[in-house]
N, C-alpha and C positions, 0 to 999 in steps of 0.2 A: 503493499499498500504506499503510496506517495501523495504527501498532504503539502503543501505550500506553508507556511506559517510563519510572521513576523515576530512575533513575541512571545515570551513565555509566559504572559497574561493568557495570550491566544491560545495556548498549549492547554493550560488549566483548564481553560473553558472547556475547551473542545473534550478534555479528560472527563471532566465532570457529567456534560452533556452525554456522553457514550455511557457512563456508566450508570447514570441514571436509567438510561432507554434500555442498556440490556438488562439489569434486575428488571424493569417492569415488565417487557417482552419476551425477553429470549427463554424465559423458564415455563414453558418449554415449548417453542415455536421458533420458527428457523425466522428471521426476518432480511431481507435485503435492503438496507440502506444505502442511499447514493454514498459514491467513496469508499464504501468498505468493501466490496468484491472485487478482486481485478486491481486495476492501478485508476489512479486519480489524480489530476495535476489542478485541483482546485485552488482558487486562490485565497488570502486572507479574508477577503471579504465576504468571500461566500460560507467560508467556516464559521463566520461570528452568527449565519442564521442556524437556525435549530435543524439538524438532521432529519429527510424526511423519509418517512418508513415506504417502499414502494410495493412491499408486499409483505404479508405475515402468513407464514405455513407452519400450524403444528407439527413438530416431530414425536414429541411424548405426550401422552396424556392417560396414566394407569393410575390416578387415585394417591401416588406416591411424591415425597419431596424430592423433585427434581430439580438441582440448582448445580451454583458454582460450575459454569462451564469452561471448556476450551474448546477453542473452534479452530482448524488451519486446513489448509489443502497440502496434497503432498502426492507426489505421482499421478498425477489425474483427479484423483480422487478429493473428494470433503470428506472431515474426519472431525467428529463431535465427540466429545470425553464429557461428563459429568459424574457427582454424587448423585444418588440415589437411596434414601433413606424416609425412616416415619416423620422426619421433623427438623427442621435447622439446625439445633443443638441435640439431637438423639444420638444415641452411642452406635448405632446401627449401620453405617452408611457402606455404601460400599460402590465402586469406580464403576462405570459403566463407558465400551468407546463403540461408538457407531461409525460405520462409513456410507458414502453415496458417491455416486456417479453424478446424478444431476440434482439433488438437494432435494428430491421429491420422494423418491424410494430409497428408505434406509433399512441397513443392514447389520444386524449383531458384529462387532469385530472378535470383542473379548470383557471379561467381566471380571474385577479385582475386588477378593475379601483378603485385604492382606493382615491390617493388625487393627483391631478393635474398629473405630472409627474412621473411614479411609474419606479425602476428601480433598478440596481444592486441585482439579486435574488440571495440569498445566503441560501442553502438546507444543515439543521442540520439533521440529523438519529440520532435516540435513538430506544433501544430496543422497546417500546412501542407508539410511537411517531414520525413522521416527521413534521418538523418545516420550514416553510420559511419567511425569514427574507427580509423585501422588504423597500427599502429608497426612499422616496416621497420627491418631490420640489413642494410645493404649496405656496401660498400667499408669494412667497419671501423667503421662508426659508426651510431647507430641516429637517423631523421629520423621525421616525424608526417605522415600522410596523411589527407585526408579525401575521403569522395565521398557523394551524397546524390542521394534520389530525391523528385518530386514527385507522383508518380503509381503508385508501388509497382513501376513495368515496368523504366522506365528510368531508370539510374543515370548519374550526371556522372562524368568521368573524374577518377580519382583525384588530387589537386595535395598540393603539401607546403604545410606549414602551419608557423607558429610559425618557432622559430631552427634551424639547422641542429644535429643533434645533441641535440637534445632531444625528447622523446616525450610528450605528452598523455595524462593518466589520469582515464577516466571523468569526460568533461565533464557539464555539470548546465544547466539552463534555472531560471534564480531572478530574478523580477520583471520579465521581458521582456528579460534580459542572459544571457549564456552565460557561465560563469565554468569553470575547470579547474585541478589541478594539473598540474605540467610540470616534468620533473626531466632532467638529463643522467647520463645512464651514463658512468663514467670511473672514473678510483682513487678511491678515499674523498676522500681532502683536494680531489679536482676537482667533487668531484658536489654539485649544489645545487637546489634543489626553489624554484620560482615558484610564484607567484599570476598567474594570467592570465585576459584577460577577452576577449571577441567580441561584435559587434552583429550578426553576423550568422551566426556558428557557423563562419566560414571564415577572415577576418580576425583573429589574434589579438595581441594587447598584455600587454606585462609591466603588473602593478599591484605588487607588491611582491616581494622574497624572504621566503621560507618560513623556510628555514634553510639555511645552506650549512657544504661543507667537513667535514662530520661523515657520510659514506657515505649522504647521503640517497637516495631511491628512492621507490618507489610513494605518491603522496602523495592520498588522496580526502578531498572538503570534504563537509563537512553546516551548512547555512544553519539557524540557530533563528528561530522566530517574531519574536524581536526583535533581529535581525539581525547576532545575533553569528554571526562563521562559525568552525567547526573545521575544522582539518586532521589526520586521519590519517596521519601519516607513518611509512612501514615505513622500518627501516634497516638497511645491508648489515654495519653494527656489533656492535649490540647486538638482542637478540632481542628484547626489550620496544618497540621502537620510543618512537614518543612523540605526545603530543597538544600541537598549539599552538591558541590562540585568539587573535581579532582581532575588533575591531570597524571600523564604517566609518571613515575610508576603505579600510581593512584594508591600510594601511601598516606598523602595526608588529606582532608578535607576540609571546606569551609560551606559554612552553613548559613542560609538565608530563609527567611519567613516564604511559605508557599503563597501566602494570601486567599489560598481557597484550600477545601479540602482535597487533601489527594488518600483518592480513591484506591481502594484494593483489586486494581486490574491492571491487566499488564501494561507496559507501556508503550506508546504510539512514536514508532519512528519517521521521525519528518526529514524530507530535504525539501530542495526549493525547484 
């Protein structure tokens, strides 16, 4: 997706609008929104207007709590992963993956019951592999897991990644390397958000601490063409969250107010 934007405020406004629409309407129907499928060269002025839904098609309607979705395109098919449970905070969530060629006829790809409550499906497509990242609550703590498929049919057994008690948030592939925000759900003074990286999408190592001890929560990343890295950090303490910026080697971070709520959605990669 290519979207032109001229300011951080425009980016935040766009993210907020998309988060609201996705939470309100995608669960669980498929929406085709202008500029959201394929490539778009919309101007900043066009983005200032609310996104317009072109069509709404129901994907799942089974009386369960179907939510927290990830959507991507890989090898010509569209892929939808989401949590299925009895409620928003129930402890019985499983992850379901569906695929389709035309966004009309959907087919089961796989289903995971990893550990306790599985949620926060995150799909990362690469040239040869489709990754599914899963955050699971079990035995009083969260852990992150990964599964992948190389052929679209057979999925690997989920394996735990990074550190105990940490979950990954919206991994991205940048210049041949994988990056992600990782945070530890805990009391506000024990929370922390890390920048982590991987060469294979499976083994992750810490690069730096983005922020700690201030209610850190979901943190998404955006790489700029000049290699500047921006982290959009959601806070458990204040509504606005924070924007933090770093440059290679991404060891030090400078913070500024977000000016708006940082939603717990994927970062939106923008180019002029």
